[in-house]
KEMAR-224035 format. One record per residue (C-alpha): x, y, z; residue number from 1; residue in three letters. Coordinates in steps of 0.02 Angstrom, whole numbers, plus 50000, padded with zeros to 5 digits. Each point is the difference from the previous one (the first is absolute). Example, Ala and Ser with C-alpha at 12.3 -4.5 7.8 and 13.67 -1.06 7.14 Angstrom:
# KEMAR-224035
<site <50615, 49775, 50390>, 1, ALA>;
<site <50069, 50172, 49967>, 2, SER>;
//
This chain:
# KEMAR-224035
<site <49277, 50505, 49806>, 1, MET>;
<site <49902, 49904, 49867>, 2, PRO>;
<site <50053, 49820, 49966>, 3, GLU>;
<site <50073, 49964, 49827>, 4, PRO>;
<site <49888, 49920, 49870>, 5, THR>;
<site <50008, 49945, 49819>, 6, GLY>;
<site <50163, 50030, 49907>, 7, ALA>;
<site <50083, 50076, 50154>, 8, GLU>;
<site <49962, 49842, 50101>, 9, LEU>;
<site <50060, 49890, 49857>, 10, ASP>;
<site <50165, 50095, 49995>, 11, ALA>;
<site <50022, 49981, 50188>, 12, ILE>;
<site <49967, 49813, 49990>, 13, ASN>;
<site <50119, 49981, 49852>, 14, ALA>;
<site <50137, 50092, 50097>, 15, GLU>;
<site <49974, 49886, 50151>, 16, ARG>;
<site <50019, 49847, 49887>, 17, GLU>;
<site <50156, 50073, 49919>, 18, ARG>;
<site <50081, 50026, 50170>, 19, ILE>;
<site <49946, 49827, 50058>, 20, ARG>;
<site <50073, 49920, 49842>, 21, ASP>;
<site <50162, 50097, 50011>, 22, GLN>;
<site <50039, 49990, 50186>, 23, TYR>;
<site <49899, 49866, 50089>, 24, LEU>;
<site <50095, 49838, 50024>, 25, LEU>;
<site <49908, 49847, 50064>, 26, GLU>;
<site <50055, 49871, 50129>, 27, GLY>;
<site <50177, 49937, 49981>, 28, ASP>;
<site <50039, 50131, 49866>, 29, ALA>;
<site <49978, 50138, 50129>, 30, ARG>;
<site <50164, 50043, 50088>, 31, PRO>;
<site <50007, 50006, 50189>, 32, ALA>;
<site <49974, 50173, 50074>, 33, SER>;
<site <50151, 50095, 50061>, 34, THR>;
<site <49895, 50052, 50153>, 35, ALA>;
<site <49976, 49900, 50160>, 36, ARG>;
<site <49830, 50078, 50039>, 37, GLY>;
<site <49919, 50159, 50060>, 38, LEU>;
<site <50102, 50065, 50147>, 39, HIS>;
<site <49876, 50136, 50042>, 40, HIS>;
<site <49882, 50123, 49921>, 41, PHE>;
<site <50002, 50171, 50084>, 42, ALA>;
<site <49852, 50119, 50019>, 43, ILE>;
<site <49990, 50167, 50090>, 44, VAL>;
<site <49900, 49994, 50162>, 45, ALA>;
<site <49910, 50151, 50071>, 46, ARG>;
<site <49989, 49925, 50175>, 47, ASP>;
<site <50113, 49860, 50065>, 48, VAL>;
<site <49886, 49932, 50136>, 49, GLU>;
<site <49845, 50004, 49890>, 50, GLU>;
<site <50096, 49905, 49865>, 51, THR>;
<site <50064, 49871, 50126>, 52, VAL>;
<site <49824, 49974, 50068>, 53, GLN>;
<site <49931, 49975, 49824>, 54, PHE>;
<site <50133, 49884, 49931>, 55, TYR>;
<site <50045, 49903, 50157>, 56, SER>;
<site <49836, 50007, 50093>, 57, GLY>;
<site <49866, 49996, 49865>, 58, LEU>;
<site <50089, 49907, 49860>, 59, LEU>;
<site <50109, 49889, 50109>, 60, GLY>;
<site <50166, 50045, 49918>, 61, PHE>;
<site <50124, 50001, 50147>, 62, PRO>;
<site <50109, 50153, 50027>, 63, LEU>;
<site <50178, 49935, 49980>, 64, THR>;
<site <50107, 50155, 50035>, 65, ASP>;
<site <49999, 50189, 50016>, 66, ILE>;
<site <50152, 50113, 49995>, 67, PHE>;
<site <50051, 50174, 49945>, 68, GLU>;
<site <49996, 50029, 49812>, 69, ASN>;
<site <50176, 50037, 49942>, 70, ARG>;
<site <49936, 50128, 49873>, 71, ASP>;
<site <49906, 50116, 50118>, 72, TYR>;
<site <50043, 50035, 50183>, 73, THR>;
<site <49858, 49956, 50117>, 74, GLY>;
<site <49910, 49898, 49867>, 75, SER>;
<site <49951, 49819, 50033>, 76, ASN>;
<site <50028, 49854, 49883>, 77, HIS>;
<site <49891, 49853, 50052>, 78, PHE>;
<site <49961, 49830, 49928>, 79, PHE>;
<site <49860, 49871, 49998>, 80, PHE>;
<site <50014, 49814, 49957>, 81, ASP>;
<site <49886, 49959, 49853>, 82, ILE>;
<site <50057, 49819, 49991>, 83, GLY>;
<site <50120, 49901, 49893>, 84, ASN>;
<site <50148, 50105, 50062>, 85, ASP>;
<site <49923, 50159, 49926>, 86, ASN>;
<site <49973, 50167, 50085>, 87, LEU>;
<site <49898, 50157, 49978>, 88, ILE>;
<site <50083, 50153, 50073>, 89, ALA>;
<site <49955, 50179, 50044>, 90, PHE>;
<site <50086, 50165, 50031>, 91, PHE>;
<site <49928, 50148, 50091>, 92, ASP>;
<site <50068, 50176, 49981>, 93, PHE>;
<site <49958, 50098, 50159>, 94, PRO>;
<site <49993, 50187, 49972>, 95, GLY>;
<site <49997, 49981, 49812>, 96, LEU>;
<site <49833, 50022, 49914>, 97, ASP>;
<site <50002, 49866, 49866>, 98, VAL>;
<site <49816, 50028, 49963>, 99, GLY>;
<site <49868, 49866, 49976>, 100, PRO>;
<site <50033, 49839, 49907>, 101, TYR>;
<site <49966, 50021, 49814>, 102, ALA>;
<site <49970, 49861, 49875>, 103, GLU>;
<site <50062, 50064, 49833>, 104, VAL>;
<site <50025, 49928, 49827>, 105, LEU>;
<site <50177, 49935, 49993>, 106, GLY>;
<site <50005, 49977, 50190>, 107, GLY>;
<site <49953, 49864, 50122>, 108, LEU>;
<site <49828, 49928, 49966>, 109, HIS>;
<site <49990, 49868, 50137>, 110, HIS>;
<site <50098, 49871, 50097>, 111, VAL>;
<site <49929, 49823, 49986>, 112, ALA>;
<site <50032, 49882, 50146>, 113, ILE>;
<site <49956, 49816, 49988>, 114, SER>;
<site <49913, 49920, 50149>, 115, VAL>;
<site <49928, 49826, 50027>, 116, GLU>;
<site <49814, 49992, 49953>, 117, PRO>;
<site <49946, 49969, 50180>, 118, GLU>;
<site <50102, 50149, 50061>, 119, LYS>;
<site <49930, 50104, 49856>, 120, TRP>;
<site <49825, 49971, 50068>, 121, GLU>;
<site <50055, 50045, 50177>, 122, VAL>;
<site <50088, 50159, 49941>, 123, LEU>;
<site <49850, 50050, 49894>, 124, LYS>;
<site <49891, 49987, 50156>, 125, LYS>;
<site <50127, 50099, 50103>, 126, ARG>;
<site <49998, 50138, 49870>, 127, LEU>;
<site <49809, 50002, 50003>, 128, GLU>;
<site <49996, 50004, 50191>, 129, ASP>;
<site <50127, 50143, 50001>, 130, ALA>;
<site <49896, 50100, 49874>, 131, GLY>;
<site <50134, 49993, 49865>, 132, VAL>;
<site <49918, 50018, 49830>, 133, GLU>;
<site <50056, 49873, 49871>, 134, TYR>;
<site <49960, 49943, 49825>, 135, GLN>;
<site <49985, 49813, 49969>, 136, SER>;
<site <50052, 49930, 49830>, 137, GLU>;
<site <49991, 49825, 49925>, 138, SER>;
<site <49964, 49918, 50168>, 139, GLY>;
<site <50185, 49997, 50046>, 140, THR>;
<site <50054, 50182, 50008>, 141, SER>;
<site <49955, 50145, 50112>, 142, ILE>;
<site <50067, 50175, 49973>, 143, TYR>;
<site <50004, 50131, 50137>, 144, PHE>;
<site <50104, 50146, 50062>, 145, ARG>;
<site <50113, 50000, 50152>, 146, ASP>;
<site <49997, 50148, 50122>, 147, PRO>;
<site <50132, 50087, 49893>, 148, ASN>;
<site <49892, 49990, 49843>, 149, GLY>;
<site <50102, 49864, 49913>, 150, ALA>;
<site <49894, 49872, 49908>, 151, ARG>;
<site <50024, 49819, 50049>, 152, LEU>;
<site <49934, 49839, 49929>, 153, GLU>;
<site <49980, 49841, 50100>, 154, LEU>;
<site <49993, 49857, 49877>, 155, ILE>;
<site <49954, 49821, 50046>, 156, ALA>;
<site <50085, 49928, 49847>, 157, ASP>;
<site <50165, 49908, 50030>, 158, PRO>;
<site <50164, 50089, 49966>, 159, LEU>;
<site <50038, 49988, 49814>, 160, GLY>;
<site <49816, 49989, 49950>, 161, GLU>;
<site <49868, 50130, 49961>, 162, MET>;
<site <49817, 49957, 49973>, 163, TYR>;
<site <50044, 49822, 49948>, 164, GLY>;
<site <50141, 50051, 49882>, 165, THR>;
<site <50179, 49949, 50040>, 166, LYS>;
<site <50104, 50159, 49990>, 167, VAL>;
<site <50160, 49924, 50067>, 168, LEU>;
//
């Protein structure tokens, strides 16, 4: 897909500014969120043990629980601690061919997880040692796919910041 240029790019930039001007409230003018935080983000797993080994073993996100998924008999629902009282969760669907993971326009692009810079370096090395291909961006982000095909980002920026910009 070609990137926009010229008048098309100008229109996109103008629309971004219009939305920013209309909806973005700064500092004390911004109301408190009605949410407490991200409870969990759920992804379909093709293999439970492979997923546990990747997230708990390789990435160091402890497995916190596993139980039967209420929506599908025999299916597992399992959770990993990604810090700050947040979880990433998975379902498997044994006997049901859900097909390979597909990244589509309008669907999930990636899940970004903040880690301390020192841990970021350690995890980057672990990914290299495990032969996991990744793409490094801006010196603080690495993008890679988990065994299920989902794209993840490990970002060394603090929560609420992205590449030096405060976003929260």
